[in-house]
N, CA, C and O of each residue as an XYZ file, in Angstrom:
816
protein
N      74.741     27.347     50.342
C      74.695     27.429     48.875
C      74.732     28.881     48.410
O      74.003     29.728     48.926
N      75.573     29.151     47.450
C      75.683     30.494     46.902
C      74.497     30.792     45.980
O      73.870     29.875     45.450
N      74.200     32.061     45.797
C      73.104     32.475     44.927
C      73.678     32.896     43.579
O      74.525     33.786     43.502
N      73.211     32.251     42.530
C      73.681     32.582     41.189
C      72.922     33.811     40.679
O      71.692     33.812     40.617
N      73.664     34.843     40.319
C      73.070     36.099     39.855
C      73.005     36.070     38.325
O      73.880     36.601     37.641
N      71.962     35.447     37.815
C      71.846     35.221     36.372
C      71.759     36.527     35.585
O      72.272     36.619     34.470
N      71.111     37.533     36.167
C      71.010     38.808     35.452
C      72.348     39.540     35.402
O      72.622     40.271     34.451
N      73.183     39.344     36.430
C      74.531     39.921     36.381
C      75.344     39.277     35.262
O      76.120     39.947     34.581
N      75.162     37.989     35.083
C      75.852     37.293     33.997
C      75.435     37.863     32.650
O      76.275     38.140     31.794
N      74.121     38.037     32.467
C      73.625     38.596     31.207
C      74.109     40.033     31.030
O      74.470     40.435     29.924
N      74.116     40.807     32.118
C      74.598     42.190     32.045
C      76.060     42.231     31.642
O      76.459     43.059     30.823
N      76.868     41.334     32.220
C      78.293     41.320     31.887
C      78.516     40.965     30.417
O      79.359     41.568     29.753
N      77.771     39.998     29.915
C      77.908     39.641     28.509
C      77.563     40.838     27.614
O      78.204     41.061     26.587
N      76.543     41.601     28.019
C      76.176     42.796     27.266
C      77.234     43.882     27.392
O      77.490     44.616     26.437
N      77.851     43.989     28.566
C      78.928     44.963     28.774
C      80.106     44.664     27.856
O      80.724     45.579     27.312
N      80.415     43.390     27.684
C      81.525     43.011     26.812
C      81.260     43.439     25.372
O      82.179     43.811     24.642
N      79.994     43.382     24.976
C      79.651     43.753     23.602
C      79.843     45.241     23.352
O      80.192     45.637     22.239
N      79.623     46.070     24.363
C      79.819     47.504     24.161
C      81.176     47.968     24.732
O      81.460     49.164     24.790
N      81.988     47.011     25.143
C      83.362     47.250     25.586
C      83.431     48.207     26.777
O      84.133     49.218     26.736
N      82.701     47.876     27.823
C      82.797     48.616     29.062
C      82.957     47.652     30.223
O      82.545     46.495     30.140
N      83.553     48.129     31.303
C      83.787     47.262     32.460
C      83.096     47.779     33.722
O      83.386     47.324     34.829
N      82.169     48.744     33.543
C      81.442     49.263     34.695
C      80.073     49.768     34.263
O      79.932     50.410     33.222
N      79.069     49.467     35.079
C      77.717     49.939     34.820
C      77.069     50.438     36.104
O      77.229     49.852     37.174
N      76.334     51.537     35.967
C      75.587     52.123     37.080
C      74.099     51.990     36.776
O      73.667     52.224     35.647
N      73.325     51.617     37.779
C      71.884     51.479     37.582
C      71.185     51.566     38.935
O      71.836     51.527     39.979
N      69.866     51.683     38.916
C      69.069     51.760     40.130
C      68.192     50.521     40.256
O      67.698     49.997     39.258
N      68.005     50.061     41.476
C      67.069     48.975     41.741
C      66.250     49.333     42.978
O      66.677     50.133     43.811
N      65.075     48.732     43.081
C      64.244     48.875     44.263
C      63.867     47.491     44.748
O      63.408     46.649     43.976
N      64.065     47.268     46.031
C      63.675     45.994     46.623
C      63.056     46.287     47.977
O      63.656     46.973     48.805
N      61.869     45.771     48.200
C      61.155     46.090     49.425
C      60.839     47.570     49.468
O      60.315     48.131     48.506
N      61.160     48.201     50.587
C      60.878     49.627     50.749
C      62.089     50.493     50.435
O      62.036     51.711     50.605
N      63.183     49.883     49.977
C      64.430     50.618     49.774
C      64.800     50.698     48.294
O      64.562     49.772     47.518
N      65.387     51.835     47.934
C      65.921     52.028     46.585
C      67.435     52.192     46.686
O      67.947     52.773     47.643
N      68.138     51.672     45.686
C      69.598     51.689     45.713
C      70.169     52.191     44.392
O      69.633     51.908     43.320
N      71.262     52.939     44.487
C      72.130     53.190     43.338
C      73.158     52.074     43.326
O      73.853     51.845     44.316
N      73.249     51.390     42.214
C      74.134     50.215     42.131
C      75.281     50.460     41.160
O      75.162     51.221     40.200
N      76.386     49.797     41.441
C      77.554     49.848     40.572
C      78.076     48.426     40.423
O      78.408     47.769     41.409
N      78.144     47.961     39.185
C      78.722     46.643     38.903
C      80.048     46.866     38.211
O      80.108     47.450     37.130
N      81.125     46.390     38.851
C      82.476     46.633     38.345
C      83.187     45.326     38.051
O      83.291     44.452     38.912
N      83.676     45.204     36.824
C      84.536     44.078     36.482
C      85.996     44.515     36.468
O      86.877     43.769     36.040
N      86.242     45.745     36.946
C      87.624     46.194     37.154
C      88.200     45.539     38.403
O      89.416     45.401     38.538
N      87.327     45.141     39.303
C      87.750     44.434     40.508
C      87.944     42.953     40.207
O      87.373     42.422     39.255
N      88.747     42.300     41.022
C      88.921     40.853     40.931
C      88.857     40.277     42.350
O      89.778     40.503     43.133
N      87.801     39.541     42.703
C      86.644     39.212     41.855
C      85.796     40.444     41.546
O      85.997     41.519     42.110
N      84.829     40.253     40.623
C      83.924     41.344     40.296
C      83.222     41.817     41.565
O      83.103     41.071     42.538
N      82.758     43.065     41.541
C      82.103     43.642     42.720
C      80.787     44.304     42.324
O      80.711     45.041     41.342
N      79.762     44.024     43.110
C      78.475     44.708     43.002
C      78.278     45.513     44.281
O      78.336     44.959     45.379
N      78.046     46.812     44.145
C      77.817     47.646     45.324
C      76.429     48.251     45.271
O      75.900     48.551     44.201
N      75.851     48.423     46.454
C      74.552     49.052     46.609
C      74.709     50.234     47.556
O      75.268     50.090     48.644
N      74.225     51.387     47.152
C      74.216     52.579     48.000
C      72.771     53.042     48.116
O      72.151     53.414     47.120
N      72.244     53.019     49.318
C      70.837     53.372     49.497
C      70.600     54.835     49.143
O      71.453     55.690     49.382
N      69.445     55.107     48.576
C      69.079     56.461     48.211
C      68.387     57.121     49.395
O      67.612     56.482     50.107
N      68.670     58.397     49.600
C      68.069     59.113     50.713
C      69.061     60.003     51.423
O      70.195     60.171     50.976
N      68.627     60.570     52.531
C      69.436     61.559     53.247
C      70.681     60.961     53.893
O      71.711     61.627     53.994
N      70.590     59.709     54.330
C      71.731     59.058     54.997
C      72.070     57.765     54.273
O      71.717     56.684     54.745
N      72.750     57.859     53.129
C      73.013     56.663     52.328
C      73.872     55.635     53.055
O      74.814     55.983     53.767
N      73.530     54.364     52.862
C      74.283     53.245     53.413
C      74.905     52.462     52.267
O      74.306     52.307     51.203
N      76.117     51.970     52.503
C      76.900     51.303     51.458
C      77.026     49.812     51.753
O      77.360     49.412     52.868
N      76.756     48.998     50.736
C      76.877     47.547     50.868
C      77.656     47.021     49.663
O      77.386     47.390     48.519
N      78.619     46.160     49.942
C      79.495     45.631     48.896
C      79.401     44.108     48.864
O      79.445     43.448     49.902
N      79.269     43.560     47.652
C      79.185     42.116     47.473
C      80.225     41.671     46.450
O      80.269     42.197     45.338
N      81.046     40.720     46.814
C      81.959     40.107     45.857
C      81.185     39.114     44.994
O      80.380     38.332     45.499
N      81.438     39.155     43.697
C      80.777     38.260     42.744
C      81.816     37.270     42.245
O      82.678     37.624     41.441
N      81.740     36.046     42.711
C      82.770     35.057     42.396
C      82.411     34.293     41.132
O      81.349     34.507     40.547
N      83.307     33.396     40.712
C      83.126     32.626     39.492
C      81.748     32.015     39.386
O      81.231     31.457     40.353
N      81.149     32.121     38.205
C      79.785     31.644     38.041
C      78.770     32.698     38.418
O      77.573     32.422     38.497
N      79.259     33.930     38.657
C      78.397     35.057     38.996
C      77.567     34.762     40.250
O      76.349     34.935     40.274
N      78.263     34.318     41.266
C      77.589     33.937     42.504
C      77.954     34.882     43.647
O      79.074     35.387     43.726
N      76.978     35.109     44.532
C      77.170     35.914     45.732
C      76.809     35.065     46.941
O      75.801     34.358     46.941
N      77.638     35.143     47.960
C      77.401     34.364     49.168
C      76.252     34.969     49.966
O      76.292     36.161     50.269
N      75.235     34.195     50.314
C      74.094     34.713     51.072
C      74.400     34.859     52.563
O      73.712     34.305     53.421
N      75.442     35.614     52.833
C      75.847     35.893     54.213
C      76.323     37.330     54.262
O      77.261     37.698     53.555
N      75.691     38.144     55.086
C      75.953     39.575     55.053
C      76.816     40.063     56.210
O      77.166     41.242     56.252
N      77.168     39.190     57.146
C      78.072     39.552     58.224
C      77.627     40.798     58.975
O      76.479     40.907     59.405
N      78.568     41.746     59.124
C      78.289     42.964     59.880
C      77.255     43.857     59.194
O      76.671     44.729     59.837
N      77.024     43.649     57.902
C      76.059     44.482     57.182
C      74.614     44.044     57.417
O      73.680     44.764     57.065
N      74.430     42.875     58.007
C      73.080     42.313     58.105
C      72.121     43.251     58.835
O      71.048     43.561     58.319
N      72.498     43.702     60.023
C      71.594     44.519     60.841
C      71.244     45.823     60.152
O      70.090     46.252     60.172
N      72.255     46.466     59.531
C      72.017     47.745     58.874
C      71.115     47.573     57.657
O      70.225     48.390     57.422
N      71.343     46.514     56.886
C      70.509     46.269     55.715
C      69.092     45.893     56.137
O      68.125     46.332     55.514
N      68.959     45.092     57.179
C      67.638     44.704     57.677
C      66.859     45.926     58.140
O      65.670     46.057     57.850
N      67.525     46.815     58.857
C      66.867     48.031     59.344
C      66.426     48.908     58.176
O      65.348     49.501     58.205
N      67.267     48.983     57.153
C      66.955     49.802     55.986
C      65.752     49.244     55.236
O      64.862     49.997     54.841
N      65.722     47.943     55.041
C      64.641     47.317     54.290
C      63.325     47.335     55.056
O      62.254     47.294     54.450
N      63.397     47.396     56.372
C      62.190     47.356     57.199
C      61.773     48.726     57.701
O      61.030     48.833     58.678
N      62.248     49.784     57.035
C      61.949     51.134     57.496
C      60.654     51.673     56.899
O      60.219     52.770     57.249
N      60.036     50.906     55.997
C      58.820     51.387     55.342
C      57.654     50.441     55.546
O      57.402     49.957     56.649
N      56.951     50.193     54.455
C      55.715     49.417     54.537
C      55.941     47.966     54.927
O      55.023     47.298     55.403
N      57.165     47.474     54.726
C      57.427     46.064     55.005
C      57.995     45.828     56.401
O      58.585     44.779     56.659
N      57.825     46.791     57.301
C      58.342     46.670     58.651
C      57.879     45.366     59.290
O      56.707     44.995     59.225
N      58.833     44.692     59.904
C      58.501     43.440     60.586
C      58.902     42.207     59.812
O      58.925     41.112     60.374
N      59.222     42.352     58.528
C      59.643     41.205     57.738
C      61.114     40.902     58.004
O      61.962     41.795     57.978
N      61.394     39.657     58.254
C      62.768     39.255     58.531
C      63.586     39.241     57.239
O      63.112     38.793     56.195
N      64.817     39.737     57.327
C      65.704     39.719     56.166
C      66.310     38.326     56.023
O      67.036     37.857     56.899
N      66.003     37.685     54.921
C      66.588     36.382     54.591
C      67.546     36.609     53.429
O      67.100     36.885     52.316
N      68.854     36.499     53.661
C      69.845     36.848     52.628
C      69.577     36.220     51.265
O      69.668     36.902     50.244
N      69.247     34.929     51.235
C      69.010     34.275     49.938
C      67.840     34.924     49.208
O      67.920     35.188     48.008
N      66.764     35.179     49.928
C      65.590     35.799     49.301
C      65.913     37.204     48.798
O      65.483     37.608     47.718
N      66.681     37.940     49.607
C      67.053     39.298     49.193
C      67.873     39.266     47.909
O      67.625     40.050     46.992
N      68.847     38.363     47.841
C      69.703     38.284     46.657
C      68.907     37.849     45.428
O      69.167     38.321     44.321
N      67.956     36.966     45.615
C      67.124     36.533     44.491
C      66.259     37.676     43.985
O      66.082     37.839     42.777
N      65.715     38.477     44.914
C      64.926     39.645     44.522
C      65.822     40.673     43.826
O      65.425     41.291     42.838
N      67.031     40.846     44.355
C      67.984     41.778     43.763
C      68.337     41.350     42.351
O      68.394     42.177     41.442
N      68.575     40.060     42.167
C      68.920     39.538     40.847
C      67.828     39.849     39.834
O      68.116     40.220     38.696
N      66.580     39.698     40.248
C      65.460     39.956     39.342
C      65.371     41.422     38.946
O      64.880     41.749     37.866
N      65.848     42.307     39.825
C      65.752     43.744     39.570
C      66.918     44.297     38.759
O      66.847     45.422     38.266
N      67.992     43.521     38.615
C      69.185     43.978     37.895
C      68.926     43.950     36.392
O      68.428     42.946     35.883
N      69.247     45.014     35.672
C      69.060     45.007     34.214
C      69.991     44.001     33.557
O      71.116     43.792     34.012
N      69.521     43.387     32.499
C      70.324     42.377     31.806
C      71.027     42.940     30.575
O      71.789     42.236     29.913
N      70.770     44.207     30.272
C      71.368     44.824     29.088
C      72.168     46.054     29.490
O      71.669     46.915     30.214
N      73.399     46.138     29.024
C      74.263     47.283     29.316
C      73.936     48.439     28.379
O      73.401     48.255     27.285
N      74.279     49.638     28.850
C      74.010     50.842     28.068
C      75.190     51.792     28.230
O      75.673     52.006     29.343
N      75.648     52.355     27.131
C      76.775     53.291     27.203
C      76.456     54.492     28.086
O      77.354     55.082     28.687
N      75.176     54.854     28.162
C      74.765     55.976     29.015
C      74.940     55.652     30.497
O      74.972     56.556     31.332
N      75.050     54.379     30.821
C      75.177     53.953     32.219
C      76.621     53.697     32.645
O      76.865     53.143     33.716
N      77.581     54.103     31.802
C      78.983     54.063     32.213
C      79.216     55.279     33.108
O      79.112     56.410     32.632
N      79.527     55.081     34.381
C      79.566     56.211     35.309
C      80.773     57.110     35.108
O      81.865     56.620     34.821
N      80.595     58.431     35.254
C      81.729     59.357     35.225
C      82.516     59.256     36.527
O      82.024     58.675     37.495
N      83.724     59.809     36.572
C      84.581     59.670     37.759
C      83.919     60.067     39.070
O      84.069     59.371     40.075
N      83.187     61.183     39.071
C      82.596     61.642     40.326
C      81.538     60.676     40.852
O      81.336     60.579     42.063
N      80.859     59.960     39.949
C      79.866     58.981     40.385
C      80.539     57.714     40.926
O      80.050     57.097     41.873
N      81.650     57.341     40.321
C      82.401     56.188     40.835
C      82.861     56.474     42.261
O      82.747     55.624     43.143
N      83.380     57.677     42.474
C      83.824     58.063     43.816
C      82.646     58.059     44.788
O      82.767     57.553     45.903
N      81.521     58.613     44.379
C      80.348     58.679     45.261
C      79.844     57.298     45.647
O      79.470     57.062     46.795
N      79.837     56.393     44.689
C      79.253     55.075     44.922
C      80.263     54.037     45.399
O      79.899     52.889     45.657
N      81.532     54.434     45.518
C      82.541     53.522     46.044
C      83.294     54.193     47.196
O      84.442     54.602     47.024
N      82.664     54.309     48.362
C      83.358     54.914     49.509
C      84.563     54.108     49.970
O      85.331     54.572     50.813
N      84.737     52.905     49.426
C      85.942     52.140     49.738
C      87.149     52.673     48.969
O      88.269     52.217     49.202
N      86.946     53.636     48.049
C      88.057     54.410     47.484
C      88.387     55.486     48.511
O      87.585     56.391     48.741
N      89.540     55.393     49.117
C      89.837     56.256     50.268
C      90.743     57.442     49.951
O      90.769     58.412     50.707
N      91.479     57.381     48.855
C      92.433     58.464     48.574
C      91.773     59.673     47.924
O      91.109     59.548     46.895
N      91.957     60.848     48.531
C      91.520     62.133     47.962
C      90.129     62.044     47.325
O      89.960     62.238     46.121
N      89.151     61.747     48.168
C      87.795     61.580     47.659
C      87.209     62.889     47.108
O      86.237     62.873     46.352
N      87.801     64.000     47.491
C      87.337     65.284     46.974
C      87.986     65.637     45.641
O      87.753     66.720     45.103
N      88.798     64.730     45.108
C      89.481     64.965     43.833
C      89.227     63.774     42.896
O      90.031     62.843     42.850
N      88.122     63.800     42.158
C      87.777     62.642     41.324
C      88.358     62.661     39.913
O      88.279     61.655     39.209
N      88.945     63.790     39.482
C      89.338     63.930     38.082
C      90.845     63.748     37.895
O      91.650     64.292     38.651
N      91.205     62.979     36.883
C      92.622     62.724     36.593
C      93.316     64.010     36.152
O      92.785     64.783     35.355
N      94.519     64.217     36.692
C      95.342     65.379     36.348
C      96.536     64.935     35.506
O      96.627     65.272     34.326
N      97.450     64.180     36.115
C      98.647     63.750     35.392
C      99.279     62.586     36.143
O      98.754     62.131     37.159
N     100.406     62.113     35.636
C     101.179     61.064     36.301
C     102.377     61.686     37.010
O     102.989     62.630     36.512
N     102.696     61.145     38.168
C     103.920     61.517     38.878
C     104.845     60.302     38.859
O     104.573     59.285     39.497
N     105.941     60.428     38.113
C     106.859     59.305     37.927
C     107.935     59.329     39.008
O     108.560     60.358     39.265
N     108.137     58.169     39.634
C     109.131     58.060     40.694
C     110.370     57.337     40.190
O     110.275     56.310     39.517
N     111.519     57.879     40.520
C     112.772     57.238     40.135
C     113.115     56.135     41.131
O     112.634     56.124     42.264
N     113.950     55.219     40.684
C     114.384     54.146     41.568
C     115.161     54.707     42.757
O     115.086     54.181     43.867
N     115.901     55.774     42.509
C     116.704     56.384     43.567
C     115.842     56.992     44.680
O     116.250     57.037     45.840
N     114.664     57.451     44.314
C     113.809     58.092     45.312
C     113.245     57.090     46.322
O     112.910     57.443     47.452
N     113.150     55.847     45.890
C     112.579     54.825     46.766
C     111.074     54.946     46.934
O     110.485     54.250     47.762
N     110.447     55.817     46.164
C     109.017     56.033     46.286
C     108.252     55.244     45.220
O     108.805     54.866     44.187
N     106.994     55.010     45.491
C     106.152     54.250     44.564
C     104.689     54.562     44.860
O     104.385     55.116     45.917
N     103.781     54.220     43.952
C     102.364     54.481     44.199
C     101.891     53.728     45.444
O     102.237     52.565     45.647
N     101.107     54.398     46.263
C     100.568     53.749     47.462
C      99.469     52.760     47.077
O      98.933     52.812     45.970
N      99.148     51.880     47.984
C      98.057     50.924     47.761
C      96.761     51.663     47.473
O      95.995     51.265     46.596
N      96.512     52.745     48.215
C      95.293     53.526     48.030
C      95.277     54.212     46.667
O      94.230     54.304     46.026
N      96.436     54.694     46.228
C      96.522     55.351     44.929
C      96.292     54.352     43.802
O      95.596     54.653     42.832
N      96.872     53.175     43.928
C      96.671     52.143     42.911
C      95.206     51.731     42.819
O      94.684     51.521     41.724
N      94.547     51.616     43.968
C      93.142     51.216     43.975
C      92.275     52.281     43.304
O      91.369     51.952     42.539
N      92.548     53.540     43.584
C      91.791     54.615     42.946
C      92.045     54.630     41.441
O      91.117     54.808     40.652
N      93.299     54.443     41.049
C      93.640     54.389     39.628
C      92.855     53.297     38.922
O      92.304     53.517     37.844
N      92.805     52.130     39.525
C      92.115     50.986     38.903
C      90.625     51.237     38.773
O      90.041     51.000     37.716
N      90.003     51.719     39.848
C      88.547     51.843     39.849
C      88.052     53.047     39.055
O      86.969     52.987     38.474
N      88.810     54.131     39.016
C      88.365     55.315     38.292
C      88.826     55.308     36.837
O      88.086     55.736     35.951
N      90.047     54.822     36.582
C      90.607     54.869     35.230
C      90.577     53.535     34.500
O      90.577     53.502     33.269
N      90.551     52.442     35.239
C      90.519     51.129     34.599
C      91.791     50.326     34.818
O      92.806     50.849     35.279
N      91.717     49.053     34.479
C      92.829     48.136     34.754
C      94.060     48.417     33.896
O      95.181     48.157     34.334
N      93.876     48.946     32.678
C      95.038     49.277     31.844
C      95.860     50.383     32.503
O      97.090     50.327     32.519
N      95.174     51.386     33.043
C      95.875     52.474     33.737
C      96.556     51.951     34.991
O      97.659     52.381     35.330
N      95.909     51.039     35.670
C      96.464     50.408     36.875
C      97.760     49.665     36.543
O      98.752     49.776     37.263
N      97.737     48.906     35.441
C      98.932     48.184     35.008
C     100.046     49.153     34.623
O     101.213     48.920     34.939
N      99.684     50.239     33.942
C     100.668     51.243     33.554
C     101.304     51.879     34.789
O     102.516     52.087     34.834
N     100.483     52.183     35.780
C     100.977     52.789     37.010
C     102.023     51.904     37.673
O     103.060     52.387     38.127
N     101.745     50.615     37.727
C     102.695     49.683     38.351
C     103.951     49.525     37.506
O     105.063     49.519     38.035
N     103.776     49.398     36.199
C     104.908     49.170     35.304
C     105.869     50.363     35.293
O     107.088     50.194     35.278
N     105.297     51.571     35.300
C     106.109     52.785     35.184
C     106.458     53.397     36.535
O     107.127     54.429     36.591
N     106.016     52.779     37.611
C     106.231     53.319     38.966
C     105.774     54.777     39.020
O     106.520     55.676     39.408
N     104.519     54.972     38.614
C     103.955     56.323     38.530
C     102.657     56.399     39.323
O     101.776     55.551     39.180
N     102.552     57.417     40.154
C     101.314     57.650     40.896
C     100.380     58.536     40.076
O     100.832     59.457     39.396
N      99.111     58.265     40.139
C      98.135     59.139     39.502
C      97.910     60.355     40.387
O      97.799     60.239     41.608
N      97.843     61.527     39.757
C      97.578     62.773     40.472
C      96.178     63.238     40.086
O      95.776     63.126     38.928
N      95.432     63.765     41.075
C      94.017     64.028     40.874
C      93.665     65.489     41.119
O      94.375     66.210     41.820
N      92.543     65.908     40.521
C      92.085     67.294     40.615
C      90.631     67.344     41.081
O      89.859     66.416     40.843
N      90.270     68.442     41.749
C      88.882     68.647     42.158
C      88.032     69.140     40.989
O      86.804     69.078     41.045
N      88.684     69.633     39.924
C      87.978     70.159     38.766
C      88.293     69.323     37.527
O      89.381     68.761     37.397
N      87.325     69.254     36.630
C      87.517     68.557     35.373
C      88.504     69.336     34.515
O      88.275     70.502     34.194
N      89.609     68.680     34.145
C      90.664     69.329     33.371
C      90.675     68.884     31.914
O      91.453     69.388     31.103
N      89.804     67.936     31.593
C      89.753     67.450     30.223
C      90.943     66.592     29.844
O      91.265     66.457     28.663
N      91.600     66.009     30.842
C      92.772     65.173     30.577
C      92.427     63.698     30.748
O      91.542     63.337     31.523
N      93.134     62.867     30.020
C      92.993     61.429     30.231
C      94.373     60.810     30.374
O      95.374     61.379     29.940
N      94.407     59.654     30.981
C      95.703     59.084     31.341
C      96.525     58.674     30.130
O      97.754     58.695     30.190
N      95.877     58.301     29.030
C      96.639     57.855     27.858
C      97.334     59.029     27.169
O      98.454     58.873     26.682
N      96.694     60.198     27.119
C      97.336     61.356     26.485
C      98.513     61.833     27.324
O      99.535     62.264     26.789
N      98.362     61.753     28.657
C      99.472     62.130     29.518
C     100.619     61.130     29.403
O     101.786     61.503     29.522
N     100.288     59.866     29.171
C     101.313     58.838     28.931
C     102.088     59.171     27.663
O     103.315     59.081     27.634
N     101.360     59.559     26.610
C     102.011     59.908     25.336
C     102.915     61.115     25.499
O     104.005     61.163     24.928
N     102.465     62.094     26.280
C     103.290     63.283     26.515
C     104.593     62.918     27.216
O     105.650     63.467     26.907
N     104.509     61.991     28.159
C     105.699     61.567     28.888
C     106.680     60.861     27.950
O     107.880     61.133     27.986
N     106.172     59.959     27.116
C     107.039     59.239     26.190
C     107.705     60.192     25.211
O     108.869     60.008     24.856
N     106.971     61.211     24.775
C     107.536     62.195     23.843
C     108.649     62.999     24.521
O     109.685     63.274     23.915
N     108.424     63.373     25.784
C     109.450     64.147     26.496
C     110.698     63.300     26.731
O     111.811     63.826     26.727
N     110.520     61.985     26.935
C     111.675     61.104     27.132
C     112.503     60.984     25.865
O     113.727     60.864     25.931
N     111.838     61.015     24.700
C     112.559     60.938     23.439
C     113.428     62.180     23.209
O     114.487     62.104     22.587
N     112.967     63.301     23.712
C     113.672     64.558     23.494
C     114.873     64.742     24.401
O     115.672     65.656     24.196
N     115.007     63.891     25.393
C     116.145     64.029     26.330
C     117.436     63.539     25.678
O     118.496     63.574     26.304
């Protein structure tokens, strides 16, 4: 039986009201504290936990229809069990259903604009973003011609979606344009660069 994450459902409804698709927050369960990221840019939605401390561990949970998470941790089980039992609760067996129920209770039910993560935090909390992790800031678009035979890589598309959002992801695919990234904040956004491109095309 899947575990229904009722607080995630409430959080998502609140996110819709403030028109955001990502929230960052902290939870504590047992002896461990986590930086969490709830993303509705993914399909299915994704909840990630990154343990706080000197050697952070990353755990990813798919949130399927009905805001449910499967109480099966696979290869993550041993690492999560060791993490949770590293403090005062040493010796307690990790029961996935119980952990998810405790996690659900700790998740905030109200979204906050202050908790919309900046690009560098998305990169930090999503190590499954593999392309140019040292470059979290959007620079510009690189448009590929049909003659070149080139197109955005799978890794580039994934970074575009998770850092910039699904609209940018759709634009990247539609225009056959790769997102280019910078290590420094340049004050650019993908929509203004899109407008610049359209204006330059009109002038040709």
